C-alpha positions as CSV (number, residue, x, y, z in Angstrom):
1,M,103.5,153.7,57.9
2,P,100.9,152.8,55.2
3,D,103.3,150.3,54.0
4,N,103.8,148.3,57.2
5,F,100.0,148.2,57.4
6,A,99.6,146.7,53.8
7,G,102.3,144.0,54.7
8,K,100.4,142.9,57.9
9,A,97.1,142.9,55.7
10,D,99.0,140.6,53.3
11,I,100.2,138.2,55.9
12,T,96.9,137.9,57.5
13,R,95.2,137.2,54.4
14,S,97.8,134.7,53.5
15,V,97.3,132.9,56.8
16,T,93.6,132.9,56.6
17,I,93.6,131.4,53.2
18,V,96.1,128.7,54.5
19,G,93.7,128.1,57.5
20,L,90.7,127.7,55.3
21,V,92.4,125.2,53.0
22,I,93.6,123.3,56.2
23,V,89.8,123.2,57.4
24,A,88.5,122.1,54.1
25,I,91.0,119.2,53.9
26,S,90.0,118.1,57.3
27,M,86.2,118.2,56.7
28,V,87.0,116.0,53.6
29,R,88.9,113.6,55.8
30,L,86.3,113.4,58.4
31,V,83.4,113.0,55.8
32,N,85.6,110.2,54.2
33,R,86.2,108.4,57.7
34,I,82.7,108.5,58.6
35,T,81.6,106.9,55.3
36,M,84.2,104.2,55.4
37,G,82.7,103.4,59.0
38,I,79.2,103.1,57.9
39,L,80.1,101.0,54.7
40,E,82.2,98.7,56.8
41,R,79.2,98.3,59.3
42,I,76.7,97.7,56.4
43,R,79.3,94.9,54.9
44,D,79.3,93.3,58.4
45,I,75.8,93.1,58.8
46,G,75.4,91.7,55.2
47,M,78.0,88.8,56.1
48,L,76.2,88.3,59.5
49,R,72.7,88.1,57.8
50,C,74.3,85.6,55.1
51,V,75.3,83.4,58.1
52,G,72.0,83.3,59.6
53,A,72.0,85.8,62.2
54,R,68.9,87.6,63.2
55,A,68.2,91.1,63.7
56,R,68.2,90.8,67.4
57,H,71.7,89.2,67.2
58,I,73.1,91.7,65.2
59,R,71.7,94.5,67.4
60,G,73.2,92.7,70.3
61,I,76.7,92.7,68.7
62,F,77.0,96.4,67.6
63,A,75.2,97.7,71.2
64,T,78.3,96.1,72.8
65,K,81.0,96.8,70.7
66,D,83.7,99.0,72.0
67,S,84.6,101.0,68.9
């Protein structure tokens, strides 16, 4: 009976470790996606400012943007 319990504990530990690795990778991907979105917005704002858009025009564009 104790060998069976030790085997289940090893399986549980392995599944937990794999789950934690998956969560860690997912968090890194989420942070990367958010950072890329912010950088794209900054670039868009800079390009709009270069062509003469005022702050209110930029606010209007981003306030009505769907995604």
